[in-house]
TIROTOR-830993 format. One line per field, with one value per residue (C-alpha): residue number from 1; residue in three letters; x, z, y. Coordinates in Angstrom, 1 decimal, always signed. Layout:
<recs>
num	(NUM; ...)
residu	(ALA; ...)
px	(X; ...)
pz	(Z; ...)
py	(Y; ...)
</recs>
This chain:
<recs>
num	(1; 2; 3; 4; 5; 6; 7; 8; 9; 10; 11; 12; 13; 14; 15; 16; 17; 18; 19; 20; 21; 22; 23; 24; 25; 26; 27; 28; 29; 30; 31; 32; 33; 34; 35; 36; 37; 38; 39; 40; 41; 42; 43; 44; 45; 46; 47; 48; 49; 50; 51; 52; 53; 54; 55; 56; 57; 58; 59; 60; 61; 62; 63; 64; 65; 66; 67; 68; 69; 70; 71; 72; 73; 74; 75; 76; 77; 78; 79; 80; 81; 82; 83; 84; 85; 86; 87; 88; 89; 90; 91; 92; 93; 94; 95; 96; 97; 98; 99; 100; 101; 102; 103; 104; 105; 106; 107; 108; 109; 110; 111; 112; 113; 114; 115; 116; 117; 118; 119; 120; 121; 122; 123; 124; 125; 126; 127; 128; 129; 130; 131; 132; 133; 134; 135; 136; 137; 138; 139; 140; 141; 142; 143; 144; 145; 146; 147; 148; 149; 150; 151; 152; 153; 154; 155; 156; 157; 158; 159; 160; 161; 162; 163; 164; 165; 166; 167; 168; 169; 170; 171; 172; 173; 174; 175; 176; 177; 178; 179; 180; 181; 182; 183; 184; 185; 186; 187; 188; 189; 190; 191; 192; 193; 194; 195; 196; 197; 198; 199; 200; 201; 202; 203; 204; 205; 206; 207; 208; 209; 210; 211; 212; 213; 214; 215; 216; 217; 218; 219; 220; 221; 222; 223; 224; 225; 226; 227; 228; 229; 230; 231; 232; 233; 234; 235; 236; 237; 238; 239; 240; 241; 242; 243; 244; 245; 246; 247; 248; 249; 250; 251; 252; 253; 254; 255; 256; 257; 258; 259; 260; 261; 262; 263; 264; 265; 266; 267; 268; 269; 270; 271; 272; 273; 274; 275; 276; 277; 278; 279; 280; 281; 282; 283; 284; 285; 286; 287; 288; 289; 290; 291; 292; 293; 294; 295; 296; 297; 298; 299; 300; 301; 302; 303; 304; 305; 306; 307; 308; 309; 310; 311; 312; 313; 314; 315; 316; 317; 318; 319; 320; 321; 322; 323; 324; 325; 326; 327; 328; 329; 330; 331; 332; 333; 334; 335; 336; 337; 338; 339; 340; 341; 342; 343; 344; 345; 346; 347; 348; 349; 350; 351; 352; 353; 354; 355; 356; 357; 358; 359; 360; 361; 362; 363; 364; 365; 366; 367; 368; 369; 370; 371; 372; 373; 374; 375; 376; 377; 378; 379; 380; 381; 382; 383; 384; 385; 386; 387; 388; 389; 390; 391; 392; 393; 394; 395; 396; 397; 398; 399; 400; 401; 402; 403; 404; 405; 406; 407; 408; 409; 410; 411; 412; 413; 414; 415; 416; 417; 418; 419; 420; 421; 422; 423; 424; 425; 426; 427; 428; 429; 430; 431; 432; 433; 434; 435; 436; 437; 438; 439; 440; 441; 442; 443; 444; 445; 446; 447; 448; 449; 450; 451; 452; 453; 454; 455; 456; 457; 458; 459; 460; 461; 462; 463; 464; 465; 466; 467; 468; 469; 470; 471; 472; 473)
residu	(UNK; UNK; UNK; UNK; UNK; UNK; UNK; UNK; UNK; UNK; UNK; UNK; UNK; UNK; UNK; UNK; UNK; UNK; UNK; UNK; UNK; UNK; UNK; UNK; UNK; UNK; UNK; UNK; UNK; UNK; UNK; UNK; UNK; UNK; UNK; UNK; UNK; UNK; UNK; UNK; UNK; UNK; UNK; UNK; UNK; UNK; UNK; UNK; UNK; UNK; UNK; UNK; UNK; UNK; UNK; UNK; UNK; UNK; UNK; UNK; UNK; UNK; UNK; UNK; UNK; UNK; UNK; UNK; UNK; UNK; UNK; UNK; UNK; UNK; UNK; UNK; UNK; UNK; UNK; UNK; UNK; UNK; UNK; UNK; UNK; UNK; UNK; UNK; UNK; UNK; UNK; UNK; UNK; UNK; UNK; UNK; UNK; UNK; UNK; UNK; UNK; UNK; UNK; UNK; UNK; UNK; UNK; UNK; UNK; UNK; UNK; UNK; UNK; UNK; UNK; UNK; UNK; UNK; UNK; UNK; UNK; UNK; UNK; UNK; UNK; UNK; UNK; UNK; UNK; UNK; UNK; UNK; UNK; UNK; UNK; UNK; UNK; UNK; UNK; UNK; UNK; UNK; UNK; UNK; UNK; UNK; UNK; UNK; UNK; UNK; UNK; UNK; UNK; UNK; UNK; UNK; UNK; UNK; UNK; UNK; UNK; UNK; UNK; UNK; UNK; UNK; UNK; UNK; UNK; UNK; UNK; UNK; UNK; UNK; UNK; UNK; UNK; UNK; UNK; UNK; UNK; UNK; UNK; UNK; UNK; UNK; UNK; UNK; UNK; UNK; UNK; UNK; UNK; UNK; UNK; UNK; UNK; UNK; UNK; UNK; UNK; UNK; UNK; UNK; UNK; UNK; UNK; UNK; UNK; UNK; UNK; UNK; UNK; UNK; UNK; UNK; UNK; UNK; UNK; UNK; UNK; UNK; UNK; UNK; UNK; UNK; UNK; UNK; UNK; UNK; UNK; UNK; UNK; UNK; UNK; UNK; UNK; UNK; UNK; UNK; UNK; UNK; UNK; UNK; UNK; UNK; UNK; UNK; UNK; UNK; UNK; UNK; UNK; UNK; UNK; UNK; UNK; UNK; UNK; UNK; UNK; UNK; UNK; UNK; UNK; UNK; UNK; UNK; UNK; UNK; UNK; UNK; UNK; UNK; UNK; UNK; UNK; UNK; UNK; UNK; UNK; UNK; UNK; UNK; UNK; UNK; UNK; UNK; UNK; UNK; UNK; UNK; UNK; UNK; UNK; UNK; UNK; UNK; UNK; UNK; UNK; UNK; UNK; UNK; UNK; UNK; UNK; UNK; UNK; UNK; UNK; UNK; UNK; UNK; UNK; UNK; UNK; UNK; UNK; UNK; UNK; UNK; UNK; UNK; UNK; UNK; UNK; UNK; UNK; UNK; UNK; UNK; UNK; UNK; UNK; UNK; UNK; UNK; UNK; UNK; UNK; UNK; UNK; UNK; UNK; UNK; UNK; UNK; UNK; UNK; UNK; UNK; UNK; UNK; UNK; UNK; UNK; UNK; UNK; UNK; UNK; UNK; UNK; UNK; UNK; UNK; UNK; UNK; UNK; UNK; UNK; UNK; UNK; UNK; UNK; UNK; UNK; UNK; UNK; UNK; UNK; UNK; UNK; UNK; UNK; UNK; UNK; UNK; UNK; UNK; UNK; UNK; UNK; UNK; UNK; UNK; UNK; UNK; UNK; UNK; UNK; UNK; UNK; UNK; UNK; UNK; UNK; UNK; UNK; UNK; UNK; UNK; UNK; UNK; UNK; UNK; UNK; UNK; UNK; UNK; UNK; UNK; UNK; UNK; UNK; UNK; UNK; UNK; UNK; UNK; UNK; UNK; UNK; UNK; UNK; UNK; UNK; UNK; UNK; UNK; UNK; UNK; UNK; UNK; UNK; UNK; UNK; UNK; UNK; UNK; UNK; UNK; UNK; UNK; UNK; UNK; UNK; UNK; UNK; UNK; UNK; UNK; UNK; UNK; UNK; UNK; UNK; UNK; UNK; UNK; UNK; UNK; UNK)
px	(-17.6; -18.0; -17.8; -17.0; -17.1; -15.7; -16.8; -15.3; -14.8; -13.2; -15.5; -13.1; -13.0; -14.5; -18.2; -17.4; -15.4; -18.3; -20.5; -18.2; -17.1; -20.8; -21.8; -18.8; -18.5; -20.9; -24.2; -23.4; -22.1; -25.4; -27.4; -25.6; -26.2; -29.8; -30.1; -28.5; -30.5; -28.6; -25.4; -25.0; -22.5; -21.4; -21.0; -19.4; -20.1; -18.2; -20.3; -19.4; -20.3; -23.5; -24.5; -23.7; -25.7; -28.7; -28.7; -27.8; -28.5; -31.7; -32.1; -28.9; -30.1; -33.4; -31.8; -29.6; -32.6; -34.3; -31.2; -31.2; -34.9; -34.5; -31.6; -29.1; -26.7; -25.6; -24.1; -21.0; -20.1; -16.7; -15.4; -17.8; -15.2; -13.0; -10.2; -7.4; -8.4; -4.9; -4.2; -7.1; -7.9; -9.9; -12.9; -13.1; -12.7; -15.5; -17.7; -17.2; -18.1; -21.2; -22.2; -22.0; -23.9; -26.6; -26.7; -27.0; -29.8; -31.7; -31.6; -31.9; -33.4; -30.5; -27.9; -24.5; -22.8; -19.5; -17.2; -14.8; -11.3; -9.8; -6.9; -6.9; -4.5; -4.4; -2.8; -3.3; -5.4; -8.2; -10.4; -11.4; -12.0; -14.2; -16.1; -16.8; -18.2; -20.5; -18.5; -18.6; -16.4; -14.1; -11.9; -8.1; -5.8; -4.6; -1.1; -2.0; -2.7; +0.5; +2.4; +0.7; +2.3; -0.6; +0.0; -1.7; -3.9; -5.3; -6.8; -10.1; -11.5; -12.5; -10.6; -11.2; -8.8; -9.2; -7.8; -8.5; -10.9; -13.1; -13.3; -13.8; -14.0; -11.5; -11.9; -8.9; -9.4; -7.6; -4.8; -4.6; -8.3; -7.6; -5.2; -7.4; -10.7; -11.6; -8.2; -8.1; -10.5; -13.4; -12.2; -9.0; -10.9; -13.3; -10.3; -8.8; -12.1; -12.3; -8.8; -9.5; -12.7; -10.7; -8.2; -11.0; -11.5; -14.8; -14.9; -13.0; -13.3; -12.8; -12.6; -11.5; -12.4; -15.5; -13.6; -11.8; -15.2; -15.3; -13.3; -9.8; -8.2; -9.6; -12.0; -15.2; -14.8; -13.7; -16.1; -19.3; -19.2; -17.5; -19.6; -16.9; -19.0; -22.1; -20.1; -18.6; -21.9; -23.4; -20.4; -20.8; -24.5; -23.8; -20.9; -22.0; -19.1; -19.8; -22.4; -22.1; -22.8; -22.6; -20.1; -23.0; -24.1; -20.6; -20.3; -23.6; -23.2; -19.5; -17.6; -14.0; -11.2; -9.4; -8.0; -5.0; -3.1; -2.2; +0.8; +0.4; +0.5; -1.5; -1.4; +2.0; +1.8; +0.9; +3.9; +6.2; +4.6; +5.1; +8.9; +11.2; +12.4; +15.7; +14.1; +11.1; +13.5; +15.3; +11.9; +10.8; +14.1; +13.9; +10.4; +11.4; +14.4; +12.3; +9.7; +5.9; +6.3; +8.1; +7.6; +4.7; +7.0; +9.0; +8.0; +5.8; +6.4; +3.5; +1.2; +2.4; +5.7; +4.0; +4.3; +8.1; +8.2; +6.2; +6.7; +3.7; +1.5; +2.9; +2.2; -1.4; -1.9; -0.5; -2.5; -5.6; -4.7; -4.6; -8.2; -9.4; -8.0; -9.6; -12.9; -13.0; -12.5; -15.1; -17.8; -17.8; -19.6; -21.1; -23.4; -24.5; -25.1; -21.9; -19.8; -21.5; -20.6; -17.0; -17.0; -18.2; -15.5; -12.8; -14.0; -14.0; -10.3; -9.5; -10.2; -7.3; -6.6; -4.6; -2.2; -0.5; +0.4; +0.4; +0.2; -2.6; -2.4; -3.0; -1.1; +0.1; -3.5; -3.6; -7.4; -7.5; -4.9; -6.7; -10.0; -8.4; -6.9; -10.1; -12.1; -9.7; -9.7; -13.5; -13.7; -11.0; -12.7; -15.8; -13.6; -11.6; -14.6; -14.0; -10.2; -7.9; -4.8; -1.9; +1.3; +2.8; +6.0; +5.2; +6.6; +3.3; +4.8; +6.9; +10.2; +12.2; +12.1; +9.6; +7.7; +6.2; +2.5; +0.5; -3.3; -6.0; -9.6; -8.4; -5.9; -2.8; +0.9; +3.3; +7.0; +9.8; +12.8; +15.2; +15.7; +12.7; +10.6; +6.9; +5.6; +1.9; +0.0; -3.7; -6.5; -9.8; -11.9; -11.0; -10.2; -6.8; -3.2; -1.2; +1.9; +0.3; +3.0; +4.7; +8.3; +9.3; +10.9; +11.7; +9.1; +9.6; +7.3; +9.4; +12.0; +9.4; +8.0; +11.5; +12.0; +8.7; +9.5; +13.0; +11.4; +8.8; +11.6; +13.7; +10.7; +10.0; +13.6; +13.6; +10.4; +12.0; +15.1; +13.0; +11.1; +14.3; +15.8; +12.7; +12.7; +16.4; +15.9)
pz	(-11.7; -8.2; -5.2; -1.9; +1.4; +4.6; +8.0; +11.3; +14.9; +17.4; +20.3; +22.8; +21.3; +23.1; +22.6; +21.6; +18.7; +17.5; +17.7; +16.1; +13.1; +12.5; +12.4; +10.2; +7.9; +8.1; +8.3; +5.6; +3.2; +3.6; +3.2; +0.0; -1.4; -0.5; -2.6; -5.6; -6.3; -9.6; -7.8; -6.6; -3.9; -1.6; +2.1; +5.0; +8.6; +11.3; +14.1; +16.9; +14.7; +13.5; +17.1; +18.0; +15.1; +15.9; +19.5; +18.9; +15.3; +14.2; +11.5; +9.7; +10.1; +8.6; +5.6; +5.0; +5.1; +2.5; +0.3; +0.5; -0.3; -3.4; -4.6; -4.5; -2.1; -0.8; +2.6; +3.0; +5.7; +7.4; +10.8; +13.4; +15.5; +12.4; +13.0; +10.6; +9.5; +9.2; +12.8; +14.4; +14.6; +11.6; +13.8; +15.1; +11.7; +10.2; +13.3; +13.2; +9.6; +10.0; +13.1; +11.1; +8.2; +10.6; +12.1; +8.7; +7.7; +11.0; +10.6; +6.9; +5.6; +3.2; +3.7; +2.4; -0.3; -0.2; +2.6; +3.4; +4.1; +7.1; +6.0; +2.8; +4.5; +2.3; +2.5; +0.1; +2.5; +2.9; +0.0; +1.8; +5.0; +3.2; +1.3; +4.6; +6.1; +3.0; +1.3; -2.5; -3.3; -1.7; -2.7; -2.6; -3.6; -7.1; -5.6; -4.8; -8.4; -9.6; -7.1; -8.8; -12.1; -13.7; -15.6; -14.9; -18.0; -16.7; -13.6; -15.1; -14.6; -11.7; -11.0; -9.3; -6.8; -4.6; -1.8; -1.5; -4.4; -2.7; -4.8; -4.1; -6.6; -6.0; -7.3; -7.8; -6.0; -7.6; -5.5; -7.8; -7.1; -3.4; -3.6; -5.9; -3.9; -2.2; -2.0; -5.6; -7.8; -9.1; -12.6; -12.0; -10.8; -13.8; -16.1; -14.6; -15.0; -18.6; -19.3; -17.7; -19.9; -23.0; -22.1; -22.2; -18.4; -17.9; -14.2; -12.1; -8.3; -5.7; -2.2; +0.9; +4.3; +4.9; +7.5; +4.6; +3.8; +6.7; +9.6; +8.3; +8.9; +6.6; +4.8; +6.4; +4.9; +1.6; +1.1; +2.6; +3.2; -0.1; -1.8; -3.2; -2.7; -4.2; -7.2; -7.6; -7.5; -9.9; -12.3; -12.2; -13.0; -16.0; -17.4; -20.7; -20.4; -16.9; -14.7; -11.1; -9.9; -6.6; -6.2; -6.1; -9.6; -10.9; -9.4; -11.0; -14.4; -15.1; -15.4; -13.9; -16.5; -15.3; -12.2; -10.4; -7.2; -5.0; -2.7; +0.9; +1.6; +1.9; +0.5; +0.1; +3.1; +5.4; +4.1; +5.0; +8.5; +9.3; +9.2; +11.7; +10.6; +8.8; +6.9; +6.0; +4.4; +2.4; +1.2; +0.0; -1.7; -3.6; -4.8; -5.8; -7.8; -9.8; -10.6; -11.1; -13.7; -11.5; -7.9; -7.5; -7.9; -4.7; -2.2; +0.4; +4.1; +5.7; +8.2; +10.7; +10.9; +13.5; +15.9; +15.4; +15.5; +18.6; +21.4; +23.1; +20.1; +20.0; +23.8; +23.4; +20.3; +21.9; +25.1; +22.8; +21.3; +24.8; +25.6; +22.1; +22.6; +26.0; +24.9; +21.9; +24.2; +26.6; +24.0; +22.7; +25.9; +27.1; +25.2; +28.2; +28.1; +30.0; +27.4; +24.6; +26.5; +26.8; +23.0; +22.5; +24.8; +22.9; +19.5; +20.8; +21.9; +18.3; +16.8; +14.5; +15.6; +18.7; +17.1; +14.7; +14.0; +10.9; +10.8; +13.4; +17.0; +16.8; +19.5; +20.9; +22.2; +25.8; +26.0; +23.1; +24.6; +28.0; +26.3; +24.5; +27.7; +29.6; +27.1; +27.2; +31.0; +31.2; +28.9; +30.9; +34.2; +33.0; +31.8; +35.1; +37.4; +37.5; +37.5; +40.4; +40.8; +38.7; +37.1; +33.8; +31.8; +28.2; +25.3; +24.9; +23.1; +20.6; +21.3; +21.8; +25.6; +28.0; +30.3; +33.7; +33.8; +37.0; +36.9; +39.4; +40.1; +40.8; +38.1; +36.3; +36.3; +33.3; +34.1; +31.5; +32.2; +31.0; +34.0; +35.8; +34.5; +35.1; +31.6; +32.4; +35.7; +35.4; +37.9; +36.9; +39.3; +37.5; +34.1; +34.1; +33.1; +35.6; +33.4; +30.1; +28.9; +25.6; +24.8; +22.8; +19.4; +16.1; +13.4; +9.7; +9.6; +12.2; +9.6; +7.3; +10.1; +10.8; +7.1; +7.0; +10.3; +8.9; +5.6; +7.5; +9.6; +6.5; +4.9; +8.0; +8.1; +4.4; +4.9; +7.8; +5.8; +2.9; +5.0; +6.7; +3.2; +2.0; +5.1; +4.7; +1.1)
py	(-0.4; -1.9; +0.4; -1.3; +0.5; -1.1; +0.2; -1.0; +0.0; -2.4; -3.4; -1.9; +1.5; +4.6; +5.2; +8.7; +7.4; +5.3; +8.4; +10.9; +8.6; +7.7; +11.4; +12.4; +9.4; +6.4; +8.3; +10.9; +8.1; +6.2; +9.3; +10.3; +6.8; +7.2; +10.3; +8.6; +5.5; +5.1; +4.3; +0.7; -0.3; -3.1; -2.2; -4.0; -3.3; -5.3; -6.8; -4.3; -1.4; -3.0; -3.7; +0.0; +1.4; -0.8; +0.4; +4.1; +5.0; +3.1; +5.8; +4.6; +1.0; +2.0; +3.7; +0.7; -1.6; +0.6; +0.5; -3.3; -3.6; -1.5; -3.5; -0.6; -2.1; -5.5; -6.1; -8.2; -10.6; -11.2; -12.1; -10.7; -8.9; -8.3; -10.8; -11.3; -14.8; -16.2; -15.2; -17.2; -20.9; -22.1; -23.0; -19.4; -17.8; -19.9; -19.3; -15.6; -15.3; -17.4; -15.3; -12.0; -13.5; -14.6; -11.1; -9.4; -11.8; -11.2; -7.4; -6.9; -10.2; -10.7; -13.4; -12.2; -14.2; -12.2; -11.2; -8.4; -9.9; -8.0; -5.8; -7.9; -10.3; -13.3; -16.8; -19.7; -21.8; -19.2; -20.3; -23.5; -21.6; -19.0; -21.7; -23.6; -20.4; -19.9; -17.2; -17.1; -14.1; -11.5; -8.5; -8.3; -5.4; -5.6; -5.9; -9.5; -10.3; -8.7; -10.9; -13.9; -12.8; -11.0; -7.8; -4.5; -4.8; -8.1; -6.5; -5.7; -9.2; -11.5; -14.7; -18.0; -19.6; -22.6; -24.7; -28.4; -28.1; -25.5; -22.3; -18.6; -15.8; -12.9; -9.4; -7.0; -3.7; -0.8; +0.6; +3.7; +4.5; +4.1; +7.0; +9.1; +8.6; +10.9; +12.8; +14.2; +16.0; +14.0; +14.7; +12.7; +9.7; +9.8; +10.2; +7.0; +5.2; +6.3; +5.1; +1.7; +1.4; +2.3; -0.5; -3.0; -3.6; -5.4; -4.5; -1.9; -2.3; +0.4; -1.1; +0.9; +2.1; +4.2; +6.3; +8.0; +9.7; +12.1; +10.7; +11.1; +14.5; +17.1; +14.7; +15.8; +19.3; +18.0; +15.0; +16.4; +20.1; +20.9; +18.2; +15.8; +12.7; +14.3; +15.4; +11.9; +10.1; +12.6; +12.2; +8.4; +8.7; +11.0; +8.9; +7.2; +4.6; +3.5; +1.8; +0.6; -2.9; -4.7; -7.5; -9.9; -8.7; -9.1; -12.6; -13.7; -12.1; -12.2; -15.4; -15.4; -15.0; -18.1; -19.9; -18.4; -19.0; -16.0; -15.9; -14.8; -11.0; -7.9; -4.4; -2.8; -0.5; -3.4; -5.3; -2.4; -2.0; -5.6; -5.3; -3.6; -0.2; -1.0; -4.0; -1.8; +0.7; -2.0; -3.4; +0.0; +0.7; -2.6; -1.7; +1.8; +0.5; -1.9; +0.7; +0.3; -2.4; -4.9; -3.7; -6.1; -9.1; -8.2; -10.8; -9.2; -10.0; -11.8; -10.1; -12.8; -10.8; -8.6; -11.5; -11.3; -7.5; -7.1; -9.7; -8.1; -9.0; -12.5; -13.0; -11.8; -13.9; -17.1; -16.4; -16.2; -19.6; -21.2; -20.0; -21.0; -24.5; -25.0; -23.6; -25.9; -28.9; -27.7; -26.8; -30.4; -31.5; -28.3; -26.0; -23.9; -20.2; -19.6; -21.4; -19.4; -16.2; -17.4; -17.9; -14.3; -13.0; -15.1; -13.8; -10.2; -10.7; -11.8; -8.4; -7.5; -3.9; -4.7; -7.3; -4.9; -1.3; +0.9; +4.7; +4.6; +3.3; -0.4; -2.2; +1.1; +1.8; +0.7; +0.6; -1.9; -4.1; -3.9; -4.8; -7.8; -9.2; -8.5; -10.4; -13.4; -13.4; -13.3; -16.3; -18.1; -17.3; -19.2; -22.1; -22.2; -22.7; -26.4; -26.2; -27.0; -24.9; -26.4; -25.5; -26.6; -26.1; -25.2; -23.1; -21.3; -18.3; -20.4; -18.8; -22.0; -21.8; -23.3; -20.9; -21.8; -21.3; -21.3; -21.1; -21.5; -20.1; -16.6; -15.9; -17.0; -16.2; -16.8; -16.8; -16.9; -19.1; -16.4; -14.2; -15.5; -12.5; -12.5; -11.9; -12.1; -11.7; -12.2; -11.3; -12.9; -10.8; -7.5; -9.2; -7.5; -8.4; -6.4; -6.4; -5.4; -3.0; -2.2; -1.4; +1.6; +0.8; +2.7; +2.5; +3.0; +6.1; +7.9; +8.7; +10.0; +12.2; +13.5; +14.4; +16.2; +18.1; +19.0; +20.2; +22.3; +23.8; +24.7; +26.3; +28.4; +29.5; +30.4; +32.4; +34.3; +34.9; +36.1; +38.6; +39.8; +40.4; +42.3; +44.5; +45.3; +46.2)
</recs>
């Protein structure tokens, strides 16, 4: 069995969130691993979180270093600021992965061979990008493999895929284990692992967010105070049919079953969130009608659909592409400290969190949108120092209509031809987009929340009715 824990906080999040989640989830997870040397795992920390831990929790960094030295864990790479790789220019994706690999190597003396794929968002061109960045393997949800035509009983293997002849090994992460761990009794998880072993699975992978181990509602009590994680690691150590390995061990010692080609997509929840509310309901209805056996063959909407669903996300994304394009041209001739700082600001603005929305805030968080725009404008301010004020007509947001773009040394204004609306008004001095707003719109989860609220209300009314009946009797 391979245990993979992914830890991330966006650079623009509040310091109090970094501190609280570290205290409730990250630090206790590392400490529990430390107490169980027989349990191996693969861990991923995004660049902003790694930077924060080094500055604020050197004890956690020290424990991680000890775990690496004794061969109990491996650390995975990934995009430094946790971008969705299909949403950023290739040069930035490769650069961010190399930057995080360099950072891990500098701190821990280990250069990662594997990488965490942000939100498991996959498209068929990614193997060549990953290979170029020095990545040998990654983890996807088992849903990806079902969409490629595999059957559930074939998910206990690793597979090789490629783009332009450049290969990467892909491991299927179990969606069933994602729902069991840590939300159900340890016995249910061990029963599932036993069943997979009896079916002949050579490798079972659990890969999910570390925040579920203490930071999600109710999980700190369950996972740490009530001892769920301690019980789980103890049960793994005592199981005679099971041993844990790192993904690196599995990559070295287990040959892939065969070559496959995986269609674009992500995990099922992400596919649903990427659609507007009515389409999301139809998507879920189609999956439900087909049942577990065939649901995986329903074509999953691409993560890019968020750019159609949220014009605000699309505007930010296309603004980022403008800065990336200009920075790429400038960096060919200029390797100054200012240009390197502009690149860091650009990469920070590419963090995935603000470009989409699930059941958590995402693009709805104003402080994350503000941070992304601020990072872009800080980068653009550096690039604009030699610029003379100018205007251009360009369909920068790819909606079929040209916009008017006016940029100078102090800021920029973007005007849409339809209605003459100012869609962006940037002030470089304060690194602010003055019209960074978000429209209200229905979300698929609103209906589920309404149903839950209605059910709660009915239960309360029935309870009142029952008490009234008892008192009358």
